[in-house]
N, C-alpha and C positions, 0 to 999 in steps of 0.2 A: 432276552427281554431287558437285561441290565444295560446292554449296549445301546438300546433305543433310548432309555431314560438318560444315559450319559450324553448321548448326542443331543437330545432335547435340552438338557441342562446347559451344555456348551453353547448351543445356538441362542438360548434364552439369555445367557450372560452376555454374549456378544451384542445382542439387540439392546440390552439394558445399557451397556457401555456406550454404544452408538447414540442412543437416545439422550443419555446424559451429556455427551459431547455436543449434540445438536442444541440442547437447551442452553448450554454454556455459550455457544456461538451466537445464538439469538440474543441472549442477554448482553453480550459484549457489543454486538452491533447496535443495540438500542442505546447503550451508554456512550457509544462513539469512542470506545477505548481501543479500537483496532487500527485506526488509520496510521498513527505514528509507528505502531509495532510492525505493521505490514511493510511500511516504507523502509524501516530499519532492517528488517529481515531481507527484503529484496536488495537493498544496498549492500549488505554483507555478502549475499550470494553473488551479486555482480562483481564485487571486489575479488572474491575468490576465484570465480570461473571466467570472468570476462574483464580483464583489467582495463581495457579501453572503455567499456561500458560504465565502469565506476567513475572514471575521469569525466565522462560525459554527464553523469548524474551530479557530480560535484559542481561542474560548470553550470548546469541548469539551475541548481539551487542558488548559486551565487548570482545568476542573472535575475532570478525572482526578487532578490533583495535590491537590485538597482532601480533607480527611478529614471523616467524619461524626462528630458528637458521640456518645459512647458513655456510657451510664449506669455509675456506679460499681458494683462488685460488691455485691450485697445490697440495693440500692436500686432501687425501681421508678421508671421515668420516666413522668410523667403528661403527657398531651397537652392536657388541659383540665380544667375542674371536674368533680369526681365527682358523679354523679347517682344 
């Protein structure tokens, strides 16, 4: 009978811990605190496991910071010779 109570206690503790982790995850998502952490964790993983993927990640981040040239108002931008 003691083994049954021990098994129930272990299962109950595991359920309690999982419920606590779920509550923490919900709270973190509401606050928006997970986006940068997940991006950093995935970048670290990619750097360790896939070196070319990390280089691609860095290149994509640098491309996000670049701006596209915009034509001045009232002037049309030409791509090539007019035909």
